[in-house]
VOGU-3710 file (C-alpha; in Angstrom, 3 decimals, decimal comma):
1> mrrwliilfl> 0,000/0,000/0,000  2,784/2,402/0,933  4,561/1,599/-2,331  1,505/2,643/-4,324  1,212/5,893/-2,354  4,824/6,756/-3,173  4,249/6,057/-6,862  1,129/8,247/-6,920  2,980/11,061/-5,128  5,853/11,005/-7,616
11> agafaipypv> 3,437/10,925/-10,557  1,629/13,980/-9,182  4,877/15,828/-8,634  6,052/15,293/-12,198  2,608/16,224/-13,510  3,151/19,798/-12,240  4,475/21,955/-15,132  8,170/22,742/-14,806  7,827/26,561/-15,027  5,482/26,582/-12,037
21> raqnaiklss> 7,851/24,514/-9,918  10,831/26,631/-11,039  8,979/29,857/-10,264  8,239/28,745/-6,718  11,938/28,027/-6,191  13,032/31,543/-7,234  13,325/34,189/-4,535  13,818/37,915/-4,945  16,546/39,477/-2,842  14,651/42,789/-2,891
31> lqvqlwpeyd> 11,400/44,202/-4,204  10,666/47,915/-3,914  7,254/49,202/-4,993  6,664/52,888/-5,749  3,203/54,387/-6,132  3,025/57,752/-7,906  -0,570/59,012/-7,990  -1,483/61,609/-10,643  2,128/62,097/-11,657  1,898/62,674/-15,420
41> qpsmlviydf> -1,524/61,106/-15,971  -4,717/61,202/-13,865  -4,061/57,614/-12,740  -1,647/55,629/-10,559  1,851/54,950/-11,828  3,092/51,700/-10,237  6,842/51,032/-10,346  8,620/47,770/-9,472  12,360/47,581/-8,815  13,473/44,022/-8,086
51> klpdgiklpv> 16,684/42,031/-7,957  17,628/38,357/-7,692  20,070/37,014/-5,083  23,756/36,877/-5,945  24,945/33,491/-7,116  21,696/32,419/-8,800  22,211/30,625/-12,094  21,215/32,862/-15,025  19,321/33,299/-17,241  15,969/32,705/-15,559
61> nismslpkdg> 12,447/33,870/-16,377  10,534/36,043/-13,934  6,772/36,349/-14,433  5,104/39,315/-12,771  1,337/39,586/-12,320  -0,318/42,898/-13,148  -3,930/43,890/-12,493  -6,240/43,168/-15,400  -6,959/46,883/-15,840  -3,254/47,796/-15,676
71> hliavasqsk> -1,446/49,299/-18,673  2,205/48,250/-19,018  4,508/51,030/-20,263  8,105/49,994/-19,518  10,366/47,034/-18,752  14,055/47,813/-18,253  17,263/46,874/-16,475  19,543/49,257/-14,609  23,071/49,695/-15,920  26,135/50,347/-13,776
81> dgsylntdfv> 25,883/54,122/-14,286  22,301/54,141/-12,990  20,569/54,593/-16,349  17,892/52,211/-17,575  18,075/50,065/-20,692  15,029/48,584/-22,404  14,684/44,855/-21,776  12,895/42,260/-23,891  9,793/40,711/-22,365  6,861/38,503/-23,313
91> gpsigenwqt> 3,237/39,524/-22,800  1,206/40,757/-21,168  -0,840/37,582/-21,404  -4,384/38,038/-20,099  -5,728/35,645/-17,479  -8,987/35,468/-15,589  -8,073/38,033/-12,922  -4,520/39,096/-13,805  -2,249/39,706/-16,755  1,276/38,296/-16,753
101> vtvqiqtqat> 4,531/39,781/-18,030  7,548/37,487/-18,368  11,063/38,945/-18,254  14,245/36,970/-18,914  16,836/37,921/-16,295  20,268/37,701/-17,875  22,449/39,820/-15,576  22,789/40,545/-11,880  21,119/43,919/-12,177  18,088/45,689/-10,768
111> yhleyyepis> 15,126/45,228/-13,082  12,469/47,883/-13,517  8,802/47,582/-14,488  6,146/50,321/-14,806  2,413/50,269/-15,402  -0,592/52,566/-14,958  -3,763/51,676/-13,075  -6,973/53,703/-12,650  -7,669/55,675/-9,469  -11,167/55,843/-7,995
121> rsgqqrefty> -12,313/59,502/-7,952  -15,312/61,162/-6,316  -15,054/64,944/-6,455  -11,856/65,841/-4,600  -11,635/62,436/-2,908  -9,291/59,758/-4,279  -9,116/56,044/-3,401  -6,663/53,374/-4,531  -5,850/49,844/-3,406  -2,584/48,196/-4,394
131> lwpgdyaadd> -2,108/44,414/-4,079  1,134/42,463/-4,345  -0,145/39,040/-5,488  2,710/37,051/-3,938  4,315/35,815/-7,167  7,665/35,299/-5,416  9,191/35,316/-1,995  11,236/38,440/-1,241  13,941/38,890/1,394  13,177/42,625/1,539
141> fgisvripvd> 9,860/44,215/0,556  9,217/47,969/0,753  6,624/50,449/-0,508  6,729/54,215/-0,987  3,922/56,578/-2,004  4,695/59,893/-3,689  2,321/62,566/-2,377  0,920/64,568/-5,325  0,606/68,358/-5,367  -2,437/70,040/-3,804
151> tvniiadpdm> -3,022/66,985/-1,589  -4,353/67,031/1,971  -5,409/64,342/4,436  -3,589/61,420/2,863  -4,105/58,147/4,761  -2,366/54,815/4,179  -3,407/51,418/5,521  -1,125/49,889/6,773  0,325/53,033/8,284  3,485/54,470/6,721
161> kssknadgtd> 6,005/57,109/7,767  6,293/60,545/6,195  9,602/61,382/4,553  11,075/63,817/2,057  13,060/62,948/-1,031  16,299/64,673/-2,040  14,370/66,786/-4,571  12,019/68,013/-1,845  9,102/65,752/-2,783  7,000/64,434/0,111
171> ylakdfgalg> 6,646/60,672/0,480  5,088/57,997/2,607  7,409/55,003/2,933  7,964/51,824/4,900  10,061/48,662/4,698  7,908/45,641/5,553  10,706/43,063/5,649  10,530/39,585/4,146  7,535/38,067/2,359  6,956/34,412/1,573
181> agqqfplhis> 5,992/32,930/-1,790  2,237/33,256/-2,277  1,951/35,831/0,537  -0,179/38,727/-0,675  0,289/42,279/0,532  -2,491/44,911/0,170  -2,087/48,659/0,658  -4,997/51,081/0,613  -4,505/54,834/0,291  -7,016/57,677/0,295
191> ytktsdtldv> -6,436/61,413/-0,029  -8,124/64,684/-0,848  -6,822/66,652/-3,841  -7,987/70,235/-4,214  -7,133/70,480/-7,927  -6,636/68,305/-10,997  -3,063/69,553/-11,469  -0,564/66,808/-12,303  2,912/66,684/-10,782  4,422/66,818/-14,287
201> aqgniqpsep> 2,365/68,861/-16,748  2,462/67,177/-20,156  2,363/70,493/-21,983  5,226/72,019/-19,992  8,152/69,856/-21,121  11,475/71,723/-21,114  14,715/70,796/-22,923  17,455/69,273/-20,806  19,942/71,841/-22,148  19,722/75,095/-24,163
211> lssttpgrvm> 19,010/74,605/-27,851  21,607/75,781/-30,366  22,544/75,315/-34,011  24,559/72,232/-33,024  21,692/70,513/-31,182  21,186/67,074/-32,830  17,925/66,825/-34,719  17,169/70,562/-34,734  16,113/71,982/-38,108  17,351/75,545/-38,770
221> lsnyfpyial> 16,624/77,564/-41,910  20,191/78,901/-42,006  21,510/75,359/-42,459  19,546/75,033/-45,703  20,029/78,582/-47,079  22,703/77,560/-49,667  20,376/74,873/-51,058  17,436/77,283/-51,165  19,548/79,902/-52,985  20,691/77,265/-55,517
231> vlgiilvagg> 17,117/76,193/-56,276  15,978/79,830/-56,674  18,906/80,495/-59,027  18,002/77,522/-61,216  14,384/78,703/-61,364  15,427/82,241/-62,374  17,824/81,007/-65,080  15,224/78,628/-66,492  12,528/81,304/-66,438  14,810/83,836/-68,165
241> siyfwqssrd> 15,773/81,333/-70,854  12,155/80,560/-71,615  11,312/84,269/-71,761  14,108/85,144/-74,223  13,390/82,085/-76,359  9,736/83,073/-76,601  10,651/86,689/-77,369  13,006/85,639/-80,178  10,278/83,552/-81,782  7,887/86,469/-81,671
251> rqpggrrrha> 10,435/88,675/-83,500  10,963/86,199/-86,359  9,136/86,912/-89,665  5,981/84,858/-89,839  5,913/84,314/-86,083  2,650/83,929/-84,209  2,607/87,453/-82,896  3,310/88,777/-86,426  0,366/86,851/-87,781  -1,764/88,108/-84,983
261> vqgnnqakge> -0,832/91,682/-85,855  -1,486/90,926/-89,499  -4,918/89,706/-88,677  -5,647/92,830/-86,680  -4,261/95,096/-89,400  -6,194/93,341/-92,115  -9,277/94,325/-90,279  -8,128/97,941/-90,742  -7,474/97,475/-94,518  -3,732/96,683/-94,264
271> iychqcgtra> -2,440/93,523/-95,953  0,671/91,483/-95,154  2,224/88,630/-97,062  1,239/85,360/-95,483  4,557/83,835/-96,560  7,190/86,328/-95,337  5,115/88,876/-93,480  6,039/91,887/-95,606  3,496/94,705/-95,628  1,848/95,189/-99,039
281> qlgdrfcrvc> 0,991/98,511/-100,552  -2,408/99,498/-101,730  -3,248/97,766/-105,021  -0,557/95,043/-104,776  -1,578/91,545/-105,824  1,794/89,929/-105,207  4,404/90,370/-102,462  7,124/92,869/-103,398  9,746/90,718/-101,567  9,022/87,044/-102,213
291> gtrlrlad> 6,513/87,282/-105,081  3,912/85,182/-103,302  0,347/85,880/-104,417  -1,338/87,898/-101,685  -4,494/86,635/-100,072  -6,814/89,516/-100,676  -10,229/89,760/-99,232  -13,007/89,823/-101,725
//
């Protein structure tokens, strides 16, 4: 009987898909969550910064669960100089209650993920509930909340401590220590905002440095003046050539303008030779120059 129980247990263990078993074995050395309400959009910007323990065999896949109404905007890894580099990922794949983003971790770096999620609004009152779904165990789990401008009476549950960032921005923050795999962590915040002003106005973007003629990508008319002058010169030369060519044709005997004048003059009783254009005298039947018979009106 015991032998059959062991066989059934082993069969059940191997029936579990490998990625699920591998995911449960992975632990995050740190996971820091930042919540930025109404930062550059009238919604909640959620930021994950996470890192794997030193010595773990790479590469490995990390699958993060996002709320179904979340909108993923960035997945990156942090370089040694502190800048972020875009990182390939798969998804989001939509599930029943969550959507999943899978990132392949290839280096011992801090990985960065951002998404937006709606905020509940009722007049000046705002409500938001964040939930860490417990995808992985974490040796160190912390949350910070950036307090938006024109905000009063902000309340966090669980309670968090007020602090100020180096740039003078007010925060609520707390380190909650270690979390186990599958252990969820909810955080509810509510606050009153007396205006709809965002922390970063989308229409008030400023350049990082003064613009000049050497700024990459800047289009200046002075840079193209030689080309514009060349095109205008070609147009003037072509136009002048056409004008003089047309004028020379009009001056030739028998030209269109000459015939037009002849037609007008004939109406006044003057006759011109239709062959060479010479003006005939009264009573002439033939041209005095070329001898062509004149076309006289009856």
